[in-house]
C-alpha positions as semicolon CSV with decimal commas, in nm:
position;residue;x (nm);y (nm);z (nm)
1;M;2,111;2,493;-0,681
2;S;1,937;2,548;-1,011
3;H;1,586;2,433;-1,094
4;R;1,719;2,164;-1,330
5;Q;1,950;2,017;-1,066
6;L;1,663;2,014;-0,818
7;S;1,429;1,830;-1,057
8;E;1,701;1,573;-1,138
9;Q;1,756;1,513;-0,768
10;E;1,380;1,473;-0,712
11;A;1,363;1,228;-1,003
12;R;1,645;1,020;-0,852
13;E;1,472;1,020;-0,512
14;K;1,141;0,910;-0,666
15;S;1,317;0,641;-0,866
16;G;1,488;0,513;-0,551
17;E;1,161;0,518;-0,361
18;L;0,982;0,327;-0,636
19;R;1,265;0,072;-0,644
20;S;1,232;0,032;-0,266
21;Y;0,857;-0,028;-0,292
22;L;0,903;-0,282;-0,571
23;W;1,167;-0,471;-0,371
24;G;0,934;-0,472;-0,072
25;F;0,643;-0,596;-0,281
26;G;0,853;-0,873;-0,433
27;L;0,989;-0,988;-0,097
28;A;0,644;-0,975;0,064
29;L;0,499;-1,177;-0,223
30;I;0,772;-1,441;-0,196
31;L;0,736;-1,457;0,183
32;T;0,361;-1,511;0,137
33;L;0,388;-1,773;-0,137
34;I;0,645;-1,988;0,046
35;P;0,410;-2,089;0,333
36;F;0,115;-2,134;0,097
37;G;0,319;-2,353;-0,134
38;L;0,461;-2,562;0,148
39;A;0,121;-2,610;0,309
40;A;-0,050;-2,700;-0,017
41;Y;0,208;-2,904;-0,205
42;T;0,438;-3,075;0,045
43;Q;0,403;-3,345;0,309
44;M;0,615;-3,158;0,561
45;A;0,572;-3,240;0,929
46;A;0,327;-3,009;1,105
47;G;0,579;-2,877;1,356
48;T;0,833;-2,792;1,087
49;L;0,565;-2,630;0,874
50;Y;0,454;-2,412;1,167
51;L;0,814;-2,301;1,225
52;V;0,859;-2,211;0,857
53;I;0,533;-2,014;0,857
54;A;0,632;-1,830;1,176
55;G;0,977;-1,754;1,037
56;C;0,834;-1,616;0,713
57;A;0,589;-1,405;0,915
58;V;0,864;-1,250;1,128
59;I;1,078;-1,179;0,823
60;Q;0,776;-1,026;0,651
61;I;0,723;-0,793;0,948
62;V;1,081;-0,670;0,906
63;V;1,027;-0,628;0,529
64;H;0,714;-0,420;0,588
65;F;0,891;-0,203;0,846
66;R;1,189;-0,145;0,619
67;F;1,037;-0,108;0,272
68;F;0,687;0,029;0,336
69;L;0,706;0,212;0,669
70;H;1,069;0,322;0,611
71;I;1,171;0,225;0,963
72;T;1,530;0,113;0,978
73;L;1,697;-0,069;1,265
74;A;1,973;0,191;1,295
75;R;1,913;0,470;1,549
76;N;1,535;0,484;1,540
77;K;1,362;0,800;1,639
78;R;1,142;0,799;1,946
79;E;0,827;0,805;1,730
80;D;0,941;0,493;1,543
81;L;0,995;0,307;1,869
82;Q;0,652;0,413;1,993
83;L;0,498;0,296;1,665
84;I;0,661;-0,046;1,695
85;L;0,561;-0,087;2,060
86;F;0,202;0,018;1,990
87;T;0,183;-0,228;1,700
88;V;0,312;-0,509;1,922
89;L;0,057;-0,415;2,190
90;I;-0,234;-0,417;1,945
91;L;-0,123;-0,750;1,797
92;A;-0,086;-0,903;2,144
93;I;-0,434;-0,786;2,241
94;M;-0,584;-0,924;1,918
95;V;-0,407;-1,260;1,935
96;G;-0,457;-1,301;2,310
97;G;-0,823;-1,204;2,291
98;T;-0,886;-1,438;2,000
99;L;-0,723;-1,731;2,180
100;W;-0,913;-1,652;2,499
101;I;-1,246;-1,650;2,314
102;L;-1,171;-1,967;2,119
103;F;-1,061;-2,164;2,426
104;N;-1,361;-2,036;2,622
105;L;-1,597;-2,149;2,344
106;Y;-1,420;-2,485;2,325
107;Y;-1,460;-2,530;2,701
108;R;-1,829;-2,438;2,692
109;M;-1,925;-2,643;2,387
110;M;-1,715;-2,957;2,437
111;P;-1,646;-3,009;2,807
112;D;-1,620;-3,387;2,755
113;M;-1,325;-3,348;2,518
114;L;-1,101;-3,141;2,744
115;P;-0,754;-3,289;2,788
């Protein structure tokens, strides 16, 4: 393979990578603006709004995995699976710990208002 063919191939790869990042950015931006717009400008029921926000969040996780971390759902390597599992563990610890602390503070500060 000549030097010119190699540089053309590298240019195509960089162009494809840039296109992938731009698609990811656009999708992430849209998936962020949808919940903000619905929460700010509509009178949607709270339960429906929560479901839309959760759905957009899950889709955004997939977008970040695919376009920014380059993790596809087809035949992941062992390292990719470990990365995903570790991320889920860290998120579960953060969310669980936050809820634990908030409910503990609620119990300690407002014991009269417990259900």
